VMD Tcl script that builds the backbone (N, CA, C; Angstrom):
set m [mol new atoms 282]
animate dup $m
set s [atomselect $m all]
$s set {name element resname resid chain x y z} {
  {N N MET 1 A 6.141 -9.719 4.108}
  {CA C MET 1 A 4.868 -9.042 4.429}
  {C C MET 1 A 4.512 -8.094 3.405}
  {N N PHE 2 A 3.230 -8.073 3.141}
  {CA C PHE 2 A 2.672 -7.148 2.145}
  {C C PHE 2 A 2.810 -5.631 2.541}
  {N N PRO 3 A 2.712 -4.692 1.709}
  {CA C PRO 3 A 2.775 -3.265 2.138}
  {C C PRO 3 A 1.620 -2.957 2.999}
  {N N ARG 4 A 1.839 -2.025 3.895}
  {CA C ARG 4 A 0.828 -1.581 4.824}
  {C C ARG 4 A 0.629 -0.108 4.634}
  {N N ILE 5 A -0.485 0.334 5.153}
  {CA C ILE 5 A -0.918 1.787 4.914}
  {C C ILE 5 A -0.187 2.672 5.930}
  {N N THR 6 A 0.450 3.602 5.450}
  {CA C THR 6 A 1.138 4.639 6.305}
  {C C THR 6 A 0.407 6.014 6.392}
  {N N ARG 7 A -0.492 6.315 5.468}
  {CA C ARG 7 A -1.108 7.603 5.419}
  {C C ARG 7 A -2.501 7.468 4.779}
  {N N VAL 8 A -3.514 8.188 5.314}
  {CA C VAL 8 A -4.830 8.233 4.658}
  {C C VAL 8 A -5.215 9.777 4.583}
  {N N ARG 9 A -5.900 10.004 3.586}
  {CA C ARG 9 A -6.443 11.423 3.324}
  {C C ARG 9 A -7.848 11.293 2.767}
  {N N HIS 10 A -8.765 11.909 3.518}
  {CA C HIS 10 A -10.184 11.965 2.906}
  {C C HIS 10 A -10.171 12.978 1.809}
  {N N VAL 11 A -10.552 12.430 0.580}
  {CA C VAL 11 A -10.615 13.205 -0.647}
  {C C VAL 11 A -11.904 13.941 -0.815}
  {N N THR 12 A -12.907 13.214 -0.911}
  {CA C THR 12 A -14.257 13.776 -1.068}
  {C C THR 12 A -15.230 12.618 -0.923}
  {N N ASP 13 A -16.471 12.893 -0.428}
  {CA C ASP 13 A -17.549 11.854 -0.322}
  {C C ASP 13 A -16.889 10.562 0.321}
  {N N TYR 14 A -16.967 9.419 -0.477}
  {CA C TYR 14 A -16.487 8.208 0.155}
  {C C TYR 14 A -15.138 7.716 -0.398}
  {N N ARG 15 A -14.352 8.794 -0.968}
  {CA C ARG 15 A -13.053 8.487 -1.601}
  {C C ARG 15 A -11.940 8.854 -0.521}
  {N N LEU 16 A -11.008 7.873 -0.468}
  {CA C LEU 16 A -9.842 7.988 0.361}
  {C C LEU 16 A -8.501 7.885 -0.441}
  {N N GLU 17 A -7.563 8.685 -0.169}
  {CA C GLU 17 A -6.238 8.516 -0.783}
  {C C GLU 17 A -5.372 7.768 0.283}
  {N N LEU 18 A -4.845 6.589 -0.209}
  {CA C LEU 18 A -4.120 5.769 0.691}
  {C C LEU 18 A -2.687 5.684 0.229}
  {N N THR 19 A -1.701 5.819 1.188}
  {CA C THR 19 A -0.319 5.662 0.822}
  {C C THR 19 A 0.157 4.428 1.597}
  {N N PHE 20 A 0.999 3.581 0.790}
  {CA C PHE 20 A 1.458 2.351 1.386}
  {C C PHE 20 A 3.001 2.328 1.578}
  {N N THR 21 A 3.452 1.487 2.363}
  {CA C THR 21 A 4.856 1.450 2.680}
  {C C THR 21 A 5.873 1.306 1.599}
  {N N ASP 22 A 5.388 0.831 0.465}
  {CA C ASP 22 A 6.193 0.669 -0.769}
  {C C ASP 22 A 6.115 1.946 -1.622}
  {N N GLY 23 A 5.409 2.928 -1.159}
  {CA C GLY 23 A 5.277 4.269 -1.962}
  {C C GLY 23 A 4.048 4.309 -2.886}
  {N N THR 24 A 3.372 3.222 -2.922}
  {CA C THR 24 A 2.189 3.246 -3.777}
  {C C THR 24 A 1.121 4.257 -3.160}
  {N N VAL 25 A 0.623 5.071 -3.978}
  {CA C VAL 25 A -0.496 5.962 -3.594}
  {C C VAL 25 A -1.720 5.697 -4.424}
  {N N SER 26 A -2.841 5.578 -3.860}
  {CA C SER 26 A -4.052 5.268 -4.600}
  {C C SER 26 A -5.308 5.958 -4.072}
  {N N ASP 27 A -6.153 6.391 -4.991}
  {CA C ASP 27 A -7.383 7.014 -4.509}
  {C C ASP 27 A -8.445 5.927 -4.748}
  {N N LEU 28 A -9.016 5.436 -3.585}
  {CA C LEU 28 A -10.051 4.451 -3.729}
  {C C LEU 28 A -11.390 4.861 -3.267}
  {N N ASP 29 A -12.477 4.469 -3.899}
  {CA C ASP 29 A -13.862 4.749 -3.554}
  {C C ASP 29 A -14.428 3.592 -2.636}
  {N N PHE 30 A -14.924 4.045 -1.484}
  {CA C PHE 30 A -15.371 3.105 -0.463}
  {C C PHE 30 A -16.856 3.017 -0.455}
  {N N ARG 31 A -17.492 3.715 -1.488}
  {CA C ARG 31 A -19.006 3.830 -1.495}
  {C C ARG 31 A -19.599 2.371 -1.343}
  {N N HIS 32 A -19.202 1.449 -2.208}
  {CA C HIS 32 A -19.716 0.205 -2.180}
  {C C HIS 32 A -19.460 -0.668 -0.960}
  {N N ARG 33 A -18.491 -0.254 -0.220}
  {CA C ARG 33 A -18.114 -0.970 1.027}
  {C C ARG 33 A -18.996 -0.458 2.237}
  {N N ILE 34 A -19.563 0.748 2.071}
  {CA C ILE 34 A -20.209 1.463 3.124}
  {C C ILE 34 A -21.743 1.497 2.984}
  {N N LEU 35 A -22.195 2.051 1.935}
  {CA C LEU 35 A -23.559 2.391 1.729}
  {C C LEU 35 A -24.406 1.082 1.730}
  {N N GLY 36 A -25.489 1.099 2.499}
  {CA C GLY 36 A -26.466 0.058 2.492}
  {C C GLY 36 A -26.034 -1.157 3.237}
  {N N ARG 37 A -24.935 -1.158 3.807}
  {CA C ARG 37 A -24.368 -2.391 4.509}
  {C C ARG 37 A -24.989 -2.533 5.883}
  {N N GLY 38 A -25.345 -1.450 6.493}
  {CA C GLY 38 A -25.939 -1.446 7.839}
  {C C GLY 38 A -24.964 -1.864 8.922}
  {N N GLY 39 A -25.488 -2.169 10.092}
  {CA C GLY 39 A -24.608 -2.619 11.213}
  {C C GLY 39 A -23.480 -1.605 11.575}
  {N N VAL 40 A -22.287 -2.051 11.767}
  {CA C VAL 40 A -21.255 -1.151 12.141}
  {C C VAL 40 A -20.926 -0.071 10.994}
  {N N PHE 41 A -21.355 -0.450 9.787}
  {CA C PHE 41 A -21.036 0.447 8.682}
  {C C PHE 41 A -22.057 1.628 8.608}
  {N N ALA 42 A -23.155 1.504 9.194}
  {CA C ALA 42 A -24.304 2.457 9.210}
  {C C ALA 42 A -23.671 3.943 9.583}
  {N N PRO 43 A -23.035 4.050 10.619}
  {CA C PRO 43 A -22.519 5.447 11.004}
  {C C PRO 43 A -21.609 6.091 9.952}
  {N N LEU 44 A -20.833 5.279 9.184}
  {CA C LEU 44 A -19.932 5.753 8.187}
  {C C LEU 44 A -20.670 6.304 6.911}
  {N N GLU 45 A -21.973 6.029 6.812}
  {CA C GLU 45 A -22.771 6.604 5.745}
  {C C GLU 45 A -22.785 8.213 5.851}
  {N N ASP 46 A -22.597 8.730 7.130}
  {CA C ASP 46 A -22.447 10.081 7.360}
  {C C ASP 46 A -21.047 10.521 7.008}
  {N N ILE 47 A -20.864 11.395 6.021}
  {CA C ILE 47 A -19.549 11.779 5.579}
  {C C ILE 47 A -18.732 12.445 6.704}
  {N N GLY 48 A -19.431 13.104 7.680}
  {CA C GLY 48 A -18.765 13.619 8.715}
  {C C GLY 48 A -18.110 12.560 9.572}
  {N N VAL 49 A -18.682 11.395 9.699}
  {CA C VAL 49 A -18.024 10.374 10.477}
  {C C VAL 49 A -17.002 9.628 9.583}
  {N N PHE 50 A -17.449 9.405 8.292}
  {CA C PHE 50 A -16.521 8.709 7.317}
  {C C PHE 50 A -15.202 9.412 7.295}
  {N N SER 51 A -15.174 10.683 7.307}
  {CA C SER 51 A -13.919 11.537 7.145}
  {C C SER 51 A -13.082 11.524 8.337}
  {N N GLN 52 A -13.565 10.754 9.438}
  {CA C GLN 52 A -12.727 10.683 10.655}
  {C C GLN 52 A -11.737 9.479 10.618}
  {N N VAL 53 A -11.510 8.932 9.483}
  {CA C VAL 53 A -10.725 7.820 9.301}
  {C C VAL 53 A -9.255 8.204 9.712}
  {N N THR 54 A -8.535 7.200 10.206}
  {CA C THR 54 A -7.149 7.382 10.607}
  {C C THR 54 A -6.373 6.127 10.249}
  {N N VAL 55 A -5.110 6.084 10.461}
  {CA C VAL 55 A -4.263 4.997 10.319}
  {C C VAL 55 A -3.946 4.346 11.563}
  {N N ASP 56 A -4.214 3.034 11.677}
  {CA C ASP 56 A -3.835 2.256 12.806}
  {C C ASP 56 A -2.362 1.761 12.521}
  {N N ARG 57 A -1.451 2.383 13.127}
  {CA C ARG 57 A -0.014 2.074 12.760}
  {C C ARG 57 A 0.381 0.620 13.073}
  {N N GLU 58 A -0.123 0.134 14.200}
  {CA C GLU 58 A 0.169 -1.189 14.664}
  {C C GLU 58 A -0.289 -2.208 13.584}
  {N N ALA 59 A -1.543 -2.019 13.160}
  {CA C ALA 59 A -2.165 -2.951 12.152}
  {C C ALA 59 A -1.798 -2.612 10.661}
  {N N GLY 60 A -1.396 -1.350 10.525}
  {CA C GLY 60 A -1.057 -1.012 9.078}
  {C C GLY 60 A -2.197 -0.825 8.241}
  {N N THR 61 A -3.282 -0.383 8.768}
  {CA C THR 61 A -4.549 -0.255 7.967}
  {C C THR 61 A -5.252 0.982 8.424}
  {N N ILE 62 A -6.464 1.210 7.809}
  {CA C ILE 62 A -7.231 2.373 8.196}
  {C C ILE 62 A -8.329 1.920 9.163}
  {N N VAL 63 A -8.728 2.813 10.055}
  {CA C VAL 63 A -9.695 2.511 11.037}
  {C C VAL 63 A -10.591 3.808 11.365}
  {N N TRP 64 A -11.812 3.565 11.817}
  {CA C TRP 64 A -12.647 4.586 12.130}
  {C C TRP 64 A -12.909 4.570 13.601}
  {N N PRO 65 A -13.375 5.647 14.237}
  {CA C PRO 65 A -13.634 5.734 15.719}
  {C C PRO 65 A -14.431 4.565 16.207}
  {N N ASN 66 A -15.412 4.032 15.437}
  {CA C ASN 66 A -16.280 2.934 15.899}
  {C C ASN 66 A -15.675 1.572 15.753}
  {N N GLY 67 A -14.279 1.509 15.329}
  {CA C GLY 67 A -13.598 0.258 15.211}
  {C C GLY 67 A -13.619 -0.426 13.899}
  {N N VAL 68 A -14.357 0.097 12.902}
  {CA C VAL 68 A -14.339 -0.444 11.498}
  {C C VAL 68 A -13.086 -0.315 10.945}
  {N N ASP 69 A -12.557 -1.353 10.358}
  {CA C ASP 69 A -11.324 -1.351 9.639}
  {C C ASP 69 A -11.422 -2.291 8.363}
  {N N PHE 70 A -10.399 -2.233 7.512}
  {CA C PHE 70 A -10.460 -3.118 6.314}
  {C C PHE 70 A -9.064 -3.715 6.218}
  {N N CYS 71 A -8.989 -4.908 5.623}
  {CA C CYS 71 A -7.877 -5.698 5.465}
  {C C CYS 71 A -6.843 -4.921 4.561}
  {N N PRO 72 A -5.626 -4.563 5.005}
  {CA C PRO 72 A -4.756 -3.842 4.153}
  {C C PRO 72 A -4.346 -4.608 2.910}
  {N N ASP 73 A -4.279 -5.908 2.975}
  {CA C ASP 73 A -3.918 -6.672 1.760}
  {C C ASP 73 A -5.018 -6.521 0.726}
  {N N VAL 74 A -6.198 -6.529 0.948}
  {CA C VAL 74 A -7.296 -6.262 0.101}
  {C C VAL 74 A -7.203 -4.944 -0.500}
  {N N LEU 75 A -6.947 -3.981 0.305}
  {CA C LEU 75 A -6.898 -2.555 -0.166}
  {C C LEU 75 A -5.689 -2.426 -1.072}
  {N N TYR 76 A -4.518 -3.005 -0.694}
  {CA C TYR 76 A -3.343 -2.974 -1.608}
  {C C TYR 76 A -3.688 -3.563 -2.917}
  {N N SER 77 A -4.375 -4.732 -2.914}
  {CA C SER 77 A -4.670 -5.496 -4.135}
  {C C SER 77 A -5.589 -4.572 -5.005}
  {N N GLU 78 A -6.593 -3.933 -4.441}
  {CA C GLU 78 A -7.373 -2.968 -5.185}
  {C C GLU 78 A -6.595 -1.793 -5.734}
  {N N ALA 79 A -5.655 -1.283 -4.913}
  {CA C ALA 79 A -4.912 -0.140 -5.307}
  {C C ALA 79 A -3.953 -0.402 -6.439}
  {N N THR 80 A -3.445 -1.615 -6.445}
  {CA C THR 80 A -2.417 -1.981 -7.565}
  {C C THR 80 A -2.971 -2.768 -8.601}
  {N N GLY 81 A -4.237 -3.280 -8.572}
  {CA C GLY 81 A -4.748 -4.203 -9.520}
  {C C GLY 81 A -4.188 -5.553 -9.477}
  {N N LYS 82 A -3.310 -5.906 -8.562}
  {CA C LYS 82 A -2.800 -7.202 -8.408}
  {C C LYS 82 A -3.647 -8.044 -7.450}
  {N N ALA 83 A -3.883 -9.321 -7.916}
  {CA C ALA 83 A -4.642 -10.288 -7.096}
  {C C ALA 83 A -3.780 -10.608 -5.915}
  {N N ILE 84 A -4.460 -10.905 -4.798}
  {CA C ILE 84 A -3.639 -11.335 -3.639}
  {C C ILE 84 A -2.890 -12.563 -3.943}
  {N N SER 85 A -3.430 -13.466 -4.760}
  {CA C SER 85 A -2.631 -14.668 -5.119}
  {C C SER 85 A -1.345 -14.343 -5.840}
  {N N GLU 86 A -1.350 -13.271 -6.604}
  {CA C GLU 86 A -0.135 -12.829 -7.254}
  {C C GLU 86 A 0.849 -12.287 -6.331}
  {N N MET 87 A 0.409 -11.640 -5.350}
  {CA C MET 87 A 1.300 -11.080 -4.347}
  {C C MET 87 A 1.829 -12.122 -3.440}
  {N N ASP 88 A 1.081 -13.245 -3.215}
  {CA C ASP 88 A 1.562 -14.349 -2.464}
  {C C ASP 88 A 2.715 -15.051 -3.124}
  {N N ALA 89 A 2.666 -15.034 -4.422}
  {CA C ALA 89 A 3.688 -15.754 -5.322}
  {C C ALA 89 A 5.065 -15.216 -5.050}
  {N N GLY 90 A 5.199 -13.831 -4.566}
  {CA C GLY 90 A 6.457 -13.293 -4.380}
  {C C GLY 90 A 6.948 -13.342 -2.981}
  {N N VAL 91 A 6.251 -14.023 -2.116}
  {CA C VAL 91 A 6.624 -14.063 -0.714}
  {C C VAL 91 A 7.402 -15.284 -0.410}
  {N N GLU 92 A 8.593 -14.998 0.209}
  {CA C GLU 92 A 9.421 -16.164 0.728}
  {C C GLU 92 A 9.025 -16.631 2.059}
  {N N LEU 93 A 8.887 -17.809 2.259}
  {CA C LEU 93 A 8.532 -18.419 3.616}
  {C C LEU 93 A 9.895 -18.732 4.280}
  {N N VAL 94 A 10.111 -18.339 5.521}
  {CA C VAL 94 A 11.263 -18.689 6.234}
  {C C VAL 94 A 11.029 -19.691 7.246}
}
mol reanalyze $m
mol bondsrecalc $m
mol representation Tube
mol addrep $m
């Protein structure tokens, strides 16, 4: 299983610091994922709402009160610069 998110901290504006189960810590900008997307993302354009992000421990990812979440594998890929296909190569199937 790929690393999951264990901690999130709102840094500023649309930036979040994410900590993963393997110890990786990364500061990611979510501006391009939020602004102008509309729909369920519209409330997150308000920094006050965006900063209400928490960790969903069961899913191992970040989530907002309105249910918006992001795939932890994609976030880990962005945090480490590793393509998901590179990470797949190290997974053993049982």
